[in-house]
Structure formats: structure tokens, C-alpha cells
N, C-alpha and C positions, 0 to 999 in steps of 0.2 A: 067107349068113353067112360071115364070114372068121374063121378061128381062127389065132391066132399065139401063140407061146410064147417066154418069156424065161427066164433062170435062176431068176427069182423068182416069176413068175406066168404065168397063161394068160389070154389075152384073146379074147373072142368079140365081133365087131362086125358091123354091117349098116347099110345106108342106101340111099336112092334113088340110082341111078347118075347121075353128073354134077351132083348138087345140092350137093355139098360137105358134106352132113349125114351124120354118123355117130353111131350109138347102139350101146351095148354094155355088157359086164360084164367085170370082171377079178377073178380069184381067186388068192390066194397058194397056192403049192404045198403049204405046210405047214398050210393052212387057217386061218391066224391072221387074215386080213382078206379082205374082199370089197368091191367098189365097182361102181356103175352110173354111166354117163356119157352125155352128149349133147354132140356137138362139131360146130359149124358153121364151115366154112372159107370164106374169101374173100368174105364178105358185103359188100354195098355199104354206103357210109357212111350211107345213110338208114335202114337196118334197125335194129331195136332188139329187145332180149330182156329187157325188164324191168330187174331188178337188174343184169344183165350189160351194159346199154347204157352207152356212154361219156357222161360229163357235160361234156366239152368244156372243161375248165379249162386255161388256159395255151396258149402256142404257142412255137415256136422252142426256146429253152432250156427253157421250161416249158410250151409249148402255146399254143393260141390264146385269144381272148377270147370265144369262143362264136359269132362271126360270121365272115363271109368265106367262104373255100372250105370245102366239106363235108369231113368226116373221110375219110381214105384207107381202103383195104381193111382188114377186120378179121376176126379169128377169135373165137368166143365159145363158151361151153358151160356145162354143169352137171354136177356129180358128187355122189354120195352113197355112203356106205359105212360099214363097221364094222371094228373091229380087236379080235379076241378076246383077243389077248395083252395089250392095254392096256385092255380093257373100254371102248372108245370107239366112238362113232358120230358121223358128221359129214355136213353138207350144204355144197355149195360151188357158187358161180357164178364165172365168170372170163371175161375178154376180152383180146384183143390187137389193137391198132389202130396203123396207121402214120399219122404226121403228114402232112397234105396236101402239104406242101412237101418231103417225103421226108427231113427232118432227123433223124428218129428214130422209134423204135417204143415204144409205151406198153402196159403190161400192168396188169391190175387183177384182184384175187381177193378175194371175200368168203366167209368160211367160218364155220360155227357147229358147235361140238364139244361133245359131252356125254360125261362119264365116268359109267357106270351100274353098278348091281349085276347087272342082267339085260339082255342085249342084245335079247332077244326081246320084253320087256315094253314097252308103250307108255306105261304110267303114269308121270307125272312124279315119283312118289314114289321110283322107283328111281334117279333122277338124284342122284349124289353131288356133282358139280361140273360147271359148264358155262361156256363162254366163246365170245366172238366174236373172229374174226381178220379184219382187213382188210389187204390188201397191194397197193401200187401201185409200178410200176416204169417206168423210162425208160432207153433206150439210144440214144445219138446215133449217126448214121451219118457217118463221116469221109469226106473226098474220096477217090474211087476205090473205095469200097465200096458195097454195096447193102444194103437191108433184107432180113432173112432171111425173106422172104415170097414165095410163088410169084407173087403179084400185084404185087410192088414194082417201081418203076421202076428201070431199070439205068443211068439217067443219073447222072453224077458230081455230087456235092453240094459245097457250100462247107465248108471245114474249120472246125471249131469255133475260136472266138477265145479270147483270154485271159480267164479267169474262167468259161468255158463248162462246163456240166455234161455230162460224157460218159456216165456211167452213174449211175442213182440207184434206190434201192429203199427203200420205207417200209413197215414192218410194224407193225400195232397189234393189241393183244390186250386184251380186257376180260372179266373173269370173276368167278365167285362160287363159293365152296365152301359148299354147302348144309348140310353136316354141322357145320362150325365157324362159319359166318357170315362167314368171311374173304372180302373182295372185293379185286381187284387189277386193275391196268392196266399195260401195258407197250408202249412204242413204240421201234422201232429204225429208224434211217435210215442208209443207206450210200450214198456218192457217190464218183465219180471226177471231179475237177475239173482243168481245164487251167490252170496258172499259168505263163505265159511258155512255155518249152520243156519244162517238167516237168509230169507228170501226178501229182497228189496224191490220195491216198485220204482221204476224210472220212467219219466215222460219228458218229451221235448215238444215244444210248439213254436212255430214261427209264422207271423202274418206280415203282409206288406200290402199297402194300398196307395194308389196314385190317382189323384183327381185330374180332371181335364185342365184346371187352371194351374197345374204344377204342384199342388199340395201333396206331400207324401207323408205317410205314417207307417210305422212298423213296430213289431214287438216280437220278443222271443221269451220262452219260459222253459226252464229245465228243472226237473225234480228227480231226486234220487233218495229213496227212503225218507228221512225227515229233513233232508236238505233241499232247498229250492232256490233257483236263481231266475229273475225276470229282467228284461230290458225293454224299454219303449223309446221310440225316437220319432221325430217328425220335422218337416219343413213346410212352411206356409208360403203362399204365393207372394205375400208381402215381404218375405225375406226372413221372417221369424223362424228360428230353429230351436229345438229342444230335445232333450233325452233324459231318461231316468233309469236307474238300475236298482234292483232289490235282490238281496240274497239272504238265505237262512241256512247255516252250515253247522255241522258237528265236527269239531276239530280236536287235536291234542296239542297243547302248548309245549314250550321247551322243557318244562319241568315234568312233563308226562301227564299233566292233569287234563281231564276231559273238559272241553269248552264248547259252548253253543254261541254262535256268532250271527247276529242279524244286522245287516247293513243296507243303507239307502243312499243313493246319490242322485242329484238332479242338476241339470244345466240348461240354460237358455241364452239365446243371443237374438235380440230384436233389432239389431243394426245400430241402435243407440247405446245399449247397455248389455253387458254380458255378466252372468253370475253362475257360480258353481256352488252347490251346497251338498254336504255329505254328513251323515250321522250313522252311528252303529251302536249296538248293544252286545256286550260280550259277557256271557255267564261262565264262571269258572266253578267246576265241581271237584269234590274230593271224595274218596272212598271211606266209608265208616262201617264198622261192624256192630250190629245190634246184638245184645245178649241172646244167645241161642238161635241166631238167625244168620243168613249169609250176608256178605257185604252189599252195601247199597251206596248210591251216589247222593251226596248232599251238597247243596249250593254253598259255595265258599265266598264268592264275591261276584258282584255285577258291576261292570264298567260300561258307562254310557259316554260316548264322545262324539264330537262332530266338528265340522269346519265350514266356513263360508268364505268365498273369494269372488270379488266382483270388480268391474271397471266400466267406465264410460268411454265411448269411442270419440273420435274426432278431436276437436280442439280442447275439450274439457280434460281428458286424460286423467280422470280421478280413479283411484283404486281404493278398495276396502277389503279387509281380511278379518276373519274371526276364527278362534280355536276354543273349544270348550270340552270339559270332561267332568263326569261325576262318578264316584265310586260308592256303591252300596254294599253293606255287609249285613247278614242276618243277625238279629238280636231277639232272642226268645221267639223265634219263628217269624219275625217281622223284619223286612228289609228296611234299613235306615241309611240315609246318606251320611258318609263319613269323610268324604273329600270332594271339594269342588275346585274347578280350574276354569278361568276365563281369560282369554287374551284377544285384544282387538288392536288394529292399527290401520291408518289411512295414509294415502299419499295423493298430493295434488302435483302431478308431474309438470304441469305448465308453469308453476311458480316454485318448483323444488321445495314444496312444503310437505312435511310428514309428522305424524304424531301417533301415539298409541298408549295403551294401558294394559295391565296384567294383574290378575288377582288369583291367588290360590288360598283355599281355606280348608282347615281340618276341623271336623265336628265330632263331638262326643256322642254317646248313645242317646242322650236326651235332646240332641239337636243344638246344644250350645257350642259356641266357637272355642276351639282349643288354641288355634293360632291362625293368623291371616298374613299372607305375604302379598305385597302390592308393588306395582311399578307404574310410573307415568313418565313419558318422555315426549319431546318434540324436537324437530330440526327443520328450520325454514331456510337453510342455506347461509343465513347471516347469524343466527343464534340457535344454540342447541342446549338442551337440558335433559338430564336423566336422573330420576329420583326413585329410590327403592327403599322399602321399609317392611318390617315384620312386627306384628303386634300379637301378644299372647293373652290368654284368659286372665292371668294374674295382674295385668296392667303393664308388665315389662314389654319393652320394645327396643328395636334398633334399626338404623337406616343409614343411607348415604345419599348424597346429592352432588352432581357434577354439572358444570355448564360452561359455555364459551360464547363470546360475542365481541366482534370488532377487535380481535386480538386479545381480549381479556379472557382469562380462564379462572374458574373458581370451583370450590368443592367443600363438602362437609361430611363428617361422620359422627353419628350420635348414638347414645345408648341410654336407655332408661331401665333401672332396676327397681322392683317393687317387692316389699314384704308386708303384706297387709296395707295399712295406711302409711307406712314408712317407705322411703325410697330415695333415689338420687338420680340425677340426669347429668351426663357428660357429653359435651359437644366439642368436636375439633373442626376448625374451619381453615381454609387457605384461599389466597387470591393472588393472581399474577396479572398485571395490567399489560403485559407484553412489551413494555418499554423499560423494564428493569426493576420496577417496584414490586416487591413480593412481601406478603404478610401471611402469618398463620396465627391462630389463636386457640386457646383452650378455655372452655367454660364448664363450670360445675355448680350444681344446685342440689341441696339435700333438704329433705322434709321429714317431719315426724307428725303423726296424727293428722296428715293432710295439710300441714302448715309448714311453710318454708322456714328453716332454722339456720341455714348457712348457704352462702353463695360466693363465688369468686370467678374472675376472668383474667386471663393473661394473653397479651398480644405481642408477637415479635415480628419485626419488619426489617427490610433492607432495600437499598437501592443499589443494584449491581453496577460495578464500575465506578461508583462515586464514594466508596468507603463510608457509606451512611447506614447505620443500624439504629434500632430503637426497640424498647420494651415498655409495655404498659401493663400494670397490674391493678385490679380493683377487687373489692370484696366487702362483705358485710354479714351480719347475723341477726337473728331475731331479737337479741338483747339491745340492739341499737348501735353496735360497733360497726364502723365503716372505715375503709382505708383506701388510699390511692397512692401508687408509686409509678414513676416513669424514669427511664434512662434513654438518652439519645447521644449518638456519637457520629460526628462528621469529620471530615479532614481538618476543618478549621475550628471545631468547637465540640465540647463535651458538656452535657447538662444532665441534671437529675432533679426530681421533684417528689416530695412525699407530703401527704396530708391525710387527716383522718379525724375521727371523733369516737368516743366510747359511750357506753351506757350511762356513765356517771356525769356526762356533760362536758368532759374535757375535749378540747379541740387543739389541733396543731397543724402547722404547715412549714415546710422546709424546701428551699431551692438551692441549687449549686450549679455554677457555670465555670468552665475553663475555656479560654480562647487561645488559638495557636497561630503562629506565623506560617507562611507557605513552607518554611524550612522545618516545621515541626517543633519550634521553640514556643514554650508557653509564655504568653505575653500578658494575660489577664486572668484573675480569679475573682469570683464574686459568690457570696453566700448570703442567704436570708432565712431567718427563722422567726416564727411567732407562735403563740399559743395562749390558751385561756382555760379556766376550769369552772366548775359549776358554782363555786363561791363568788366568782366575779374577778378573780385575779387574772391579769393579762401581762404579757411580756412580748418584746420584739427585739431582734438582734440582726445586724447586717454587717458585713465587712467586704472591702474591695482591695485588691492588690494588683498594681500594674507593673509587671516586670521588675520587681524590687526597687522601683523608683518612686512609687507613690502607694501609700497604704492609708486606709481609712476604715474606722469601725464605729458602730453606733449601737448602744443598748438602752432600752427604756422599759418601764413597766409601771403597773399600778395594782393596788389590791382592792378588796371589796370595801374597805373603810375609807377609801378616797386618797390614800397615800400614793405619791408618784415619785419616780426617780428617773434619771437619764445620765448616761455616761457616753462620751464621744472622744475619740482620739484619732490622730492622723500623723503621717510622716511623709516627707517629700524630699528626694535627693536629685540634684542636678547632675549633668554630665561631668562636671569638674569635681564632683564629690561634695560640694556645698549643699546645705539643706536645712530643714527644720523639723521639729517634732513637738506635738502639743497634746494636751488632755484637758477636757472640760467636764465637770461633774456638777449635778445639782439634785436636790431632793425637796419634797413637800410632804409633811406628815398628815395633811388633810385637816389639820386643826389651826391653820394660819401660820405655821412655822415653815420657813424656807431657808435653805442654806446651800452653799456650794463652794468649789475651788477650781482654779484653773492654773496650769503651769505649762511652760514651754522651753524648748532649747533651740538655739540657732548656731550654726557653725560655718566655717569658711571652706575654701577649696581644699580638697584632699582630706576634709574632716578635721582640720586643725583650727584652733582659735574660735571661741564662741562665747555665748552668754546664756544664762538661765533666768527665767522670771517666774514668780509665784503670786497667786491671788487667793485670799480666803474672804468669804462674805456671808452675811445672813440678812434677813429682812428686819432685824432689830437695830440696824445701823452699823454693824461690823463691816469693815472694809480694810483688809490688810494686804499690802503689796510690797514686794522686795525683789531685787535682781542682783546678779553677780556674774563675773566672768568665769569661763571654764576653759579647760585645755582643748576642747573640741567636741566632736560627736560622742554622746554617751554610749557606753558599751552595752547598756541594758535599756 
């Protein structure tokens, strides 16, 4: 027997000389564990040891196909032991075999472990939990190296090519906790893979757990070089479900730039509510050449983005959604946000109600806003409205708004221009009541040094199918000028109105109307005018004409000194051609003097035979009257 000692344990071993077979026992110095082992070295490829025998899967990168040359030299053995500190006992078989073409060495281990209440008891009742572990490994032999076995060939081998596996290890575990009923499995694979001139590390891991109450959990993890992907998921006995994913990748975009992408996604469903959330960070790099040095990668842009989607189950049927994005660019070595985007919307499906908002903002290097684009909308099935606008750092802006309700539709478009403290605003609006009435308007306002200096508005309308149209204009300026104009036209009437005032104190008003018969013949005209000025002068004028059969006019006025005057005339013609015509005038000079005159004509049928009368008077006692016959209706 051979006794050897290490800092942790003592080993006692023995075996037939020259056979390569060794048996023995190891014990920890602190007494916490012991194990027994059997080890066969350098066995031929034809030998087998039951579970420890190779299964011959793969060759070259992964082994042979089970035929061809027999396996190379191999070591194998069995172990069993216990660990008092962990209350565990285990059994294990293992083997190590070289590929026949000396391209690599393969290892395999199968182990069964039990965690018990009493290490000395053989009864299965003392087992609290137990699991099986399987482990397989492979290590390639590069050119100029040899397999780490005393019986390996020393001849140089071919170097592994692109995509070749240099080292791999797969470990699997399956177990059950007898106290709680929990079962689990776990698989871990690690590799080193040659990619061109670089050797990348790759690893994969998967775990699954099931509790006695039905709760399940699982996860996977995959890593290749600097790229990694993980997934987690689970289901609880209450019905709650969830999952999450994470990935970090090195990519090449459509322009050929190198990109690094980090992404996360999460989801849950608790039976009442379900929600998905995702976000990612994408770094874009560019190649730059330093003076006297080779090219290097420099960060060009970082884009962070995400989304969120959720809904409530059952009768509520509410949904919500969100999208966001931020772009960062380096400035003097510091990443600064240059663009932001946020979009949200909601839906209440039970009442067909939906609304949302949208915002995009561009920022300068100092963090100030260059421009902002926004949108707000809603739709409840009976009414909808959509509003969009853009604002810029200089104060200029533009936007639109559209809506509908109960057959009505409306909209507007506006634009604001700014040059320092000067600028102007233009607004276009339209409206349709769905019953034939349509209107549209234009508004404009201009300002200087932040003060309004001029404004005006124009509206045009129509009633479809009724030959009705109208126009209204209003305006004003900082000097005090104001004006109003309107025109209206219907099948039976046309009308117009004007009014205004100026900075000097002058005011005026004017109206005009025409009426028509159903046949389109004009049957009546009427006009009215009046005005005044800052001195106190005033005047008024009106006239009416009824289808050439009756006419009447009136004029009057006064000045600041108190003088007044009035003039009135009229004419009326009967169906037989008879009629009359008259005029009445008077004046007052404001100093007690008044005077006036009246005259008239009358004529018979057909405009023949008549008389004229004339009166002159004043307030000093003058009264002159005279009359005479005439041939008939006067020509003027």
C-alpha cells in the first residue's frame, strides 16, 4: 500500500504492479468527508467498464460516428464517498479517452448524490433530496502539443480550423427534494471556439424547477465572446405567469458600422392584468485613424428605446401602450441627449374610448430644445379630435387640429413665424355641420417688439342646396383703425354691411339690401349710410326703392357748431301710371335761424295731366306758396 498526504486529505492506495489499476481510500484531515476509488490507467480501446465505457459519439470536432478506427487509450474509474459537513453521500463513475486521430481528449463523469439525515443509515427514508449529475468534456490538441496522457502519441497534429471547438464541458443535474416535492434540472455547457484568429468563450446554462404546488421556474443563459443572452420564466400556483429576457450582442448594421446592442424584455399575467415591457440600448461605432497609429473604434451614437403594452382582463378590457426613444451623441468626450421620443395611448374597449399623446424633441449640445413635435388625440366613438403641432427654439411653430362629433366635422391649420420680438400668426379654420352648412376662415395677426400691430379675419360660408353664401371680414391695427365688412347672398336676398373707425376718430357705417321674387326679379332695394368725425360732424343717408313703383330717400346731418340740415324726397307710381313726387328740405344754422322749402308733382293715368306746388319758408315769418298745372309726369 502507498500512503500519500496533501494539505487537505490522506490517501491510501494499492494495486497490482504494472497493471495500471489502483484502488484506495481518501479521508479529510478534519474528518468531514471520506471516499473510496478504483482507477484504471492506459486501458486499450476495446476494454469497457459498464457505465464508464465510452459511447463513441462524434469525431474530429465532436468525435467519430461509431465506426472506423477504435478509440485511443483511456483511463476510467469509480468513486464513492460521503461528506459529513454537507450530510451528503455519492457514487461516481468516470472515464478519460483520447480520440484515435489524436485531435483531442474526452472525459465523462456520472454521479449520484443524496443529502440525508443520517449518513450511516441505508434506509431511503433518511434521504431528504437526491440528484444525478452527468458531465462530459472535450479538449482539442493544437499543432505542436500532445495529449496529456502517458500513452498519447507525440506526433504533431493539425491545428483547429475556423469554427472549431477547442474546449467543451457539459454538466447536467436532475434532482428531487423529497421533503417539499420540488424537482429540478440544470444544464451547463462551456466551450472555447476558434473564430478566425480569435478564441471566443461560449457558455450555455438552463435550469428548471417545479414545486409540489405546481409553481414552475426556469431560466437559460447563453454567452459567446462579449455577447450574452438570458431568459427567465415562471408560473405560480395562483395562476400568475411571468418571463424576462436579456441580451448583449455585438452586431453590424446596414451601413457596415459596428454596433453593441443590450436589450431587456419582461412580461407578466396575474389573471387580472397583463403587461409587456421592453427596452434596449444600441451603441453605434465608427472607425477613426489616430495620427501615427492604427484605426480604432469610436462611439458615434447611443440609442436607447423601449415599449410597454398592457391590458386588463374580463369586463374592464382596458389597454395601455407606450413607446420611447432617446439618442445620445458624444460631445467633447461626454455623451449628451440629442433627441427624445415618447408616445402613449390608451383604450377602454368596453365603452369604445381611446386617447393618446406623442412627443418628439431635439436638443442642442447644451441641453436646450431645438424643436418639439407633439400630438394629442382622442376618440370615444361619438367624438374624435386629433391635434398636432411643432414648436422651435426661436418661437416659431405650426400645427393642425381636426375633429368630428354628431355629424359635425371641423379643422384648423396654423403657423407662427418669429424673428426676434417680431412675428406673425396665420390660422385657417373650417367647419361642416353635416347638414349642408360649411364655413372656412382665415385669421392673421402681426406683432412688432412683442406688441400686436395689425390683425384681420375673413370668414366664408355656404349652405349647400339653398344658394346661400356669405363673407365676413374684420380687422384692426395698433393705431386704432378698425373695420368690418360682410356680404350675404340667398335666393331671395342680397345684402352687405361695412363699418369702421380710424385713429383720427372718424366712424362710418353702411348697409345695402336687395330683395328678389321667386322668379329672380329684383323687387326692392334699400341702402343706409352714416358717419361722424372727431370734430363732431355727423351725417346720415338712406334710400328705398320698391320695383320702380315707390322710391324714398332721406339725408340729414349736423356739424360741431350745432348747425343741422335735412333733405327728404319720394316718388310713388300706381299701376295705371298715375303718381306723385315730392321733396322737403330744411336747415338750422345753430344761431336761431331756420329755413326750408317743399315742392311736389302729381299726375294722372298714363303720366298725363298734373300740377306742381312749391313752398318757401323761414322762422322770420316768410311763407310763400304757389301752384300751377303741368303736362304730366316730369321727365327729371
